[in-house]
N, C-alpha and C positions, 0 to 999 in steps of 0.2 A: 318379610313373608307375612308377618302380622297385618300389615296394612292390606296387602292383597286378600288375605283371608277374611278380614273384616269387611272389605268391599264385596266380596262374593257372598258372604253371609247376609249382608244388608240387602243385596240384590235379590237373593231368594226370598228373603222375608217380605220384601215389598211385593214380590210376585205372588207369594202366598196370600198376602192380605188383599191384593187385587182380585184373585180368584175367589177369596171368601165373599168379598163384597158383591162380585158378579152373581155368586150363587145365594146371596142373601144369608150367608153363614156368619156366625160370630167368630172372628179370628182366634179368640181365646179358647174355643172349643177344639182347636187343631194343634196337635203337638208335632214339632219338627224334630225328627231324629237324624242326627248327622252320622252317616255311615263311614267309618274311618278304615275300612279294609285295606290292608297293606301299608297303611301309613304308620309312622312311628308314634310311640306314646307321646313324644314331645308335641306332636300336632294337637293331640287331644288337651294337652295343658294349655296350648294357645287358644284353642276353642273354649275351654272353661274360663280363661281370662276374659273372653268376649262374652260371656254369659251363657254359653251352652251347657245345658245340663243333661240332655238326653243324647246318648251315643249308642250307635249300633255296630255289631260285629257279625260276620258271616261264619267265622271258623273258631272252634273251641279253643285251640291252642293259642291263637291270637287274642282272644277275649281274655283268657286266663292270664296271660303274660302282662297285658295292659292293665287289667284290674290290679294285679300285684304291684306293678310299677307306680301306679297312681292312687294307692290307697289314701295318700295324704289329701286327696281332693274329694271329701265326703259328698259333696253335692252332686256328684255324677251319678247318673241313673243308666245302668247298662242294659241294653236290649240285645238278645240274641235272635237273629233273623235268618240265620242259615238253616240248612237241613240238619236236624239233630239225629245222632245215632244213639241207641240205647246204652251202649257201652261208654258213651261220653256224658250221660245224663247227670251223673254226680258232679263232674267238674263244671259243667254248664251251670248247674244249680248253685255251686259255691260261688260263681262269679257274677251271674246275671240277676237282675231284679224282675226282667220280663222275658219270657220266651214267646216268639211270634209263630212258631213252626210246629206246633203239636198236631200231627196228622193221623194218628192212630192210637188205639187204646194201649198198646204195648208200650209205646213211648211215654204216654201219661203215666202209666204204671211205673215206669223207670224213674221218672222224676219224683213221683210219690215215695217210692222206696228210699230214694236219696234224701228226701226230706225227713222221713222216719228215722233214717240213720243219722241224722244230725248234720247233713251237708247244708251249708249256707246258713243264713240267719234264721231266727225263729218265725219271722213273718212269712206268711203264705207266699208262694211263687205264683206271679201273675202270668197267665198263659192265655194264648189265643189259638184258636183252631185255624190252621191253614187249609184253605179250600182250593181245589184245582179248578180253574176257570177254562180249561181246555178239554179236548176229548182224548188227549193222550195220557193214559194211566201212568207213563214213565215220568211225567212232570211231578214235581212235589205237591202234596196236599191231598186232603181227603176228597173223596167224590162228593159232590153236593148232596146225594141222598143219604150220605152217612153223617152229616152234621148233627142232627138231633140225637141219633144214637151215641155218637162220640161225646156230645155235650152232657148227655144223661149219664154216661160212664164217668166223666170227670166230676160231675156234681155229686153223684152218689157214691163214688168209690175212692175218690182222691182228696181226702180231707186237708192236705197241706198245700193243695193247688187252688188258685182263685181264677175262674173262667171269666176273661174280660170281653171277649169278642171274637172277630174273624180276622184273618189276614189273607191276601192273595196278591199274586203277581199278574199283571196283565199279560195276555198271550202275545207272542211276538208277531203273529200273522193275523191280527184282527184289530180294528179301531178300538182303543181302550174304553170309549164311552159305553158301548153296549155291554162290554165285559164287566165294567164296574157297576152298570145298572143291574146286572145279575147278582153281583155281590151284595148290592143294596137289598135286593129281594131275599137273598140267603140270610143276611143280618136280621131281617125282620122275622124269618123263620126261627132263628136261633133264640131270639128274644121271647118267643112263645114258650120256650123250655127254660131259659135263663134270662129273666127279665132285666137283670142289671148288667148283662153282657152287652154293653153298648158301644165297644170300641171297634172301629173298622181301620185296620192297618192296610193302606193301599196307597200307591202313587210314589213315583220316583221322579227323577229330573224331567223326564220327557213327558210325563202324563199325569203330574200331580194336579193340575187344573181340573182335568176330567175326574179324578178321584175325588177332589173337594166337592165337585158338583153332585157326586154320588153319595156324599155323606161321610167321606173319610175323616176319621179323627186323629190318625197318626200317619205322617208322611215319612218315607225313608229315603234321604237325599244324600248322595255321596259327592262325586267329583265335581258337580256344579258348586259345591262349597269348598271341598278340601283341595281342589285342584287335581291334575293328572295323578294317577297311582304310581308309585315308584315301581321300578322293575323288580320282579321277584323271581325266584327259582321255582 
């Protein structure tokens, strides 16, 4: 399994490097997050042995369980990329170094309270504002016209959080390139409020080249590296 995993990882890394060159980007500016949703902690151990440091999870229970099981691998940096619920904020904060899916002030406040209550390490929790690139309010993410207001709320009222940038998922019914072009514009707007919030978390297996072209700094790649997800209940 490790040989197949190494081959898939090398293939994705080569494709990332190619896309970076095509966009005249420095590959070193781009962080590859391996999403291990539904895979066992043993897979993360194999990834760590191959040099992977950034791992992403979508669900709080799975994140917490894997972090507990793999505490002996201190180099791992855990990213929570799923929709967060306020009642899970404390558990997420205890496990994750980065949360990509802050989309409302109430959720930011929940993470702030968890930090003030001593959940997690003393270092600030790095967060990104998730923005909705569709016209469907049911999709996750803040509306584009809420970005600055939410950023100001985090900066001004959440001292245990560090705002790093924006995250988005490409719409299912649209070419990803124009969607990510909008995200690029939103990121520029964010930097007028938070100049050091330079991260753009965008791009998955099928669209990371377009995301890189639009300035993505963090890619979230799952089964192209991990292989098919195990069956789950």
